[in-house]
C-alpha positions as a printed NumPy array, in Angstrom:
array([[-115.339, -176.04 ,  -75.668],
       [-113.164, -173.391,  -73.614],
       [-110.725, -171.689,  -75.786],
       [-108.022, -169.4  ,  -74.347],
       [-107.403, -166.58 ,  -77.361],
       [-103.807, -164.799,  -76.207],
       [-103.017, -161.951,  -78.238],
       [-100.711, -159.129,  -77.854],
       [-103.267, -157.003,  -79.978],
       [-107.097, -156.672,  -79.573],
       [-109.141, -154.309,  -81.072],
       [-110.425, -152.051,  -79.955],
       [-108.055, -152.048,  -76.97 ],
       [-104.871, -151.866,  -78.943],
       [-103.818, -151.919,  -82.575],
       [-100.936, -151.527,  -84.992],
       [-102.462, -153.834,  -87.917],
       [-104.845, -156.898,  -88.703],
       [-103.513, -158.926,  -86.235],
       [-106.127, -156.891,  -83.557],
       [-109.21 , -157.245,  -85.884],
       [-108.677, -160.828,  -86.314],
       [-107.77 , -161.07 ,  -82.356],
       [-111.603, -159.86 ,  -82.309],
       [-113.368, -161.17 ,  -84.879],
       [-112.296, -164.915,  -84.563],
       [-113.387, -164.875,  -80.641],
       [-116.781, -163.342,  -81.653],
       [-117.273, -166.025,  -84.424],
       [-116.428, -168.66 ,  -82.173],
       [-118.713, -167.73 ,  -79.149],
       [-121.433, -167.212,  -81.897],
       [-121.029, -170.853,  -82.392],
       [-121.4  , -172.116,  -79.382],
       [-118.112, -171.863,  -77.263],
       [-117.003, -170.392,  -74.376],
       [-114.476, -167.936,  -75.429],
       [-111.668, -165.918,  -72.959],
       [-108.953, -163.326,  -74.307],
       [-105.821, -162.855,  -72.758],
       [-103.642, -159.796,  -73.753],
       [-101.343, -156.953,  -72.362],
       [-102.998, -153.985,  -70.476],
       [-101.398, -151.237,  -72.199],
       [-101.724, -147.794,  -72.121],
       [-104.394, -147.338,  -74.704],
       [-106.484, -149.907,  -73.164],
       [-108.085, -147.329,  -70.996],
       [-108.523, -145.18 ,  -74.038],
       [-110.7  , -148.159,  -76.038],
       [-113.696, -146.514,  -74.185],
       [-114.732, -149.829,  -72.147],
       [-115.292, -151.063,  -68.638],
       [-111.947, -152.074,  -67.062],
       [-112.557, -153.542,  -63.409],
       [-110.056, -155.005,  -61.048],
       [-110.07 , -159.233,  -60.732],
       [-108.094, -159.229,  -57.789],
       [-105.744, -161.461,  -59.241],
       [-102.267, -160.776,  -58.723],
       [ -98.586, -162.963,  -60.395],
       [ -95.596, -162.996,  -58.906],
       [ -93.698, -164.532,  -61.944],
       [ -89.996, -165.93 ,  -62.61 ],
       [ -88.361, -163.794,  -65.368],
       [ -84.764, -164.909,  -65.847],
       [ -83.183, -164.921,  -62.125],
       [ -85.73 , -162.472,  -60.691],
       [ -89.555, -162.367,  -59.833],
       [ -91.693, -159.499,  -61.628],
       [ -95.114, -159.089,  -60.057],
       [ -98.101, -157.868,  -62.401],
       [-102.042, -158.656,  -62.025],
       [-105.106, -159.04 ,  -64.159],
       [-107.914, -156.815,  -65.007],
       [-110.969, -157.814,  -67.248],
       [-112.726, -156.172,  -69.541],
       [-115.214, -157.45 ,  -72.401],
       [-115.332, -157.074,  -76.154],
       [-117.766, -154.36 ,  -77.025],
       [-121.373, -155.536,  -77.633],
       [-120.593, -159.08 ,  -76.272],
       [-120.225, -161.213,  -73.328],
       [-116.804, -162.249,  -74.56 ],
       [-114.212, -161.499,  -71.396],
       [-110.927, -159.976,  -72.057],
       [-108.144, -160.608,  -69.398],
       [-105.559, -157.759,  -69.646],
       [-101.989, -158.321,  -68.192],
       [-101.224, -155.403,  -65.873],
       [ -97.32 , -154.749,  -65.651],
       [ -95.363, -151.599,  -66.132],
       [ -93.809, -153.377,  -68.855],
       [ -96.539, -152.27 ,  -71.005],
       [ -97.45 , -149.029,  -69.851],
       [ -95.77 , -147.069,  -72.57 ],
       [ -96.73 , -144.508,  -75.528],
       [ -96.293, -147.445,  -78.233],
       [ -96.841, -151.128,  -78.481],
       [ -93.816, -152.531,  -79.495],
       [ -91.198, -149.703,  -80.264],
       [ -90.489, -145.612,  -79.947],
       [ -89.557, -143.506,  -82.842],
       [ -89.204, -146.809,  -85.008],
       [ -86.551, -148.159,  -82.63 ],
       [ -88.135, -151.86 ,  -80.978],
       [ -88.052, -151.351,  -76.964],
       [ -84.942, -153.343,  -75.954],
       [ -86.805, -155.341,  -73.111],
       [ -89.195, -156.69 ,  -75.672],
       [ -88.63 , -160.37 ,  -75.145],
       [ -88.749, -159.961,  -71.076],
       [ -91.912, -158.153,  -71.93 ],
       [ -93.723, -160.77 ,  -73.79 ],
       [ -91.945, -164.392,  -71.781],
       [ -93.652, -162.179,  -69.024],
       [ -96.934, -161.991,  -70.702],
       [ -96.816, -166.013,  -71.83 ],
       [ -96.262, -166.749,  -68.47 ],
       [ -99.228, -164.731,  -66.89 ],
       [-101.32 , -166.273,  -69.966],
       [ -99.964, -169.449,  -69.113],
       [-101.309, -168.712,  -65.127],
       [-104.626, -167.323,  -65.867],
       [-106.801, -170.681,  -66.366],
       [-105.81 , -172.058,  -62.712],
       [-106.246, -168.124,  -61.639],
       [-109.6  , -167.922,  -62.907],
       [-110.932, -171.841,  -62.121],
       [-111.43 , -172.807,  -66.044],
       [-109.974, -175.797,  -67.631],
       [-108.916, -174.541,  -71.413],
       [-109.445, -177.191,  -74.372],
       [-107.891, -175.113,  -77.124],
       [-105.128, -172.136,  -76.364],
       [-104.891, -170.183,  -79.889],
       [-101.534, -168.222,  -79.747],
       [-101.283, -165.483,  -82.231],
       [ -97.493, -164.086,  -83.51 ],
       [ -94.408, -163.988,  -82.244],
       [ -95.473, -162.184,  -78.394],
       [ -97.334, -165.562,  -77.567],
       [ -94.52 , -168.111,  -79.456],
       [ -93.475, -169.241,  -75.928],
       [ -96.817, -170.534,  -75.582],
       [ -96.992, -173.966,  -76.951],
       [ -93.167, -174.567,  -75.743],
       [ -94.691, -173.905,  -71.693],
       [ -97.77 , -176.538,  -72.842],
       [ -95.479, -179.24 ,  -73.464],
       [ -92.861, -178.103,  -70.339],
       [ -93.778, -176.281,  -67.637],
       [ -97.879, -176.819,  -67.582],
       [ -97.449, -180.184,  -68.859],
       [ -99.762, -182.28 ,  -66.783],
       [-101.457, -179.005,  -64.911],
       [-105.027, -179.845,  -64.458],
       [-106.793, -176.409,  -66.075],
       [-104.323, -177.311,  -69.32 ],
       [-105.282, -181.035,  -69.649]])
């Protein structure tokens, strides 16, 4: 079974609370049980401080966000001491000192940032040439993924 795990936080790459721990531990457990698991998360500034090897994939995105087209790319790493791949959605939206807010105030463009992330998650399987059996979406930042599965990505081969 191919499981794509989408999360805004995954330890040790980015963490504000328990979501990051679960987003690391559950994919590891599923992998040990025989599932093929891949994780997709934003490439925050903190990703480079995690001490994990990060590589370019050569995959680029040009995604519609409202009335504009936003460009981004996909990087790749692995969960430490495992073969579980972690794909990192790189875009200037995520190159900030904190994940969701600064000085206690949410970033004004959080909605736009995570719409881009969700659209990138949906494009990732096709770009990687994999078919997904289960999409595991976590927390509000991935809330659009089920809607995209039923609408814009209904009938797309990598999601059947």
